matplotlib code that plots the C-alpha trace (Angstrom):
import matplotlib.pyplot as plt

x = [8.2, 9.8, 9.3, 10.9, 13.9, 14.3, 13.9, 16.5, 19.0, 18.5, 19.2, 22.3, 23.6, 23.0, 24.9, 27.8, 28.0, 28.4, 31.4, 34.9, 37.1, 38.8, 35.5, 34.4, 37.6, 37.1, 33.6, 34.9, 37.5, 35.0, 32.7, 35.7, 36.9, 33.4, 32.9, 36.5, 39.0, 41.3, 44.5, 48.1, 51.0, 54.4, 57.6, 60.7, 64.4, 65.7, 64.2, 63.9, 60.5, 61.2, 57.7, 54.3, 51.1, 47.7, 44.2, 44.8, 41.4, 42.9, 45.8, 45.4, 47.6, 48.8, 47.6, 49.2, 47.6, 47.5, 47.7, 46.0, 48.4, 49.3, 52.4, 55.0, 53.8, 50.9, 49.7, 47.3, 46.7, 47.3, 48.5, 52.2, 53.1, 56.2, 56.9, 55.8, 53.6, 50.6, 48.5, 47.6, 48.8, 47.6, 50.8, 50.8, 49.4, 47.5, 49.9, 50.1, 52.4, 53.7, 55.6, 57.0, 56.3, 59.8, 59.4, 59.5, 56.1, 53.1, 49.5, 46.9, 43.9, 44.5, 43.9, 43.4]
y = [9.4, 10.8, 7.5, 5.5, 7.7, 7.5, 3.7, 3.6, 5.6, 3.4, 0.2, 1.9, 2.8, -0.7, -2.1, 0.3, -0.7, -4.3, -3.6, -4.2, -1.0, -1.9, -2.2, 1.0, 2.6, 1.0, 2.3, 5.7, 5.8, 4.6, 7.4, 10.0, 8.6, 9.0, 12.6, 13.6, 15.6, 18.6, 16.8, 18.0, 15.5, 16.9, 14.9, 15.6, 14.8, 14.7, 18.0, 19.8, 19.9, 18.8, 18.2, 19.1, 17.9, 19.9, 18.9, 15.3, 13.4, 10.3, 8.0, 4.3, 1.4, -0.6, -4.3, -7.2, -8.2, -11.9, -12.2, -8.9, -8.4, -4.7, -3.4, -1.3, 2.0, 4.5, 6.4, 9.1, 12.4, 15.9, 19.5, 19.6, 22.8, 23.6, 26.8, 25.3, 28.3, 26.0, 27.5, 25.6, 28.3, 28.4, 27.0, 24.0, 20.7, 17.8, 14.8, 11.1, 10.2, 7.3, 7.2, 4.1, 3.1, 4.2, 7.8, 10.5, 12.1, 13.9, 13.7, 16.2, 18.1, 21.5, 24.2, 27.0]
z = [68.7, 71.8, 73.7, 70.7, 70.9, 74.6, 74.4, 71.6, 73.6, 76.6, 74.7, 73.1, 76.5, 77.8, 74.9, 75.3, 79.0, 78.1, 75.9, 77.0, 77.1, 73.8, 72.1, 73.3, 72.0, 68.6, 68.5, 69.4, 66.7, 64.2, 65.0, 65.0, 61.7, 60.2, 61.5, 60.8, 62.9, 62.2, 63.4, 63.2, 62.9, 63.9, 63.0, 65.0, 64.4, 68.0, 69.5, 66.2, 64.3, 60.8, 59.2, 59.9, 58.4, 58.8, 58.3, 58.8, 59.1, 60.3, 60.5, 59.8, 60.7, 57.7, 57.6, 55.7, 52.5, 53.4, 57.0, 58.0, 60.9, 61.7, 60.0, 61.8, 60.2, 60.0, 57.0, 56.2, 54.2, 55.2, 54.0, 54.2, 56.2, 54.4, 56.2, 59.6, 60.4, 61.4, 58.4, 55.3, 52.7, 49.1, 47.7, 50.1, 48.8, 50.5, 50.3, 51.4, 54.2, 56.2, 59.5, 61.2, 64.7, 65.5, 64.2, 66.8, 66.1, 67.9, 66.6, 68.1, 67.3, 65.9, 68.6, 66.2]

ax = plt.figure().add_subplot(projection="3d")
ax.plot(x, y, z, "-o")
ax.set_aspect("equal")
plt.show()
């Protein structure tokens, strides 16, 4: 069994090494999307923080229905941090959100 596992790992590494950087990035995002992440999305108006979403598992790029081309916005689900305290308080709800490509926003893993 151990030999089989080592052989399988070696084959996986060989296949990964043959992938382009973009293919490796897609694979990494797919694994991350499957495992989830505790992301934070902050939206700014100039230099002022105006919205924060906590517990964002992923953000997706919208695709056209007929042509499947990427649209100019991202969407996802997260807890709206109404009081901007970086804590998902009991009264704060999980909501759907959309942000355009032109939105001044930062997405990062929750450091807490």
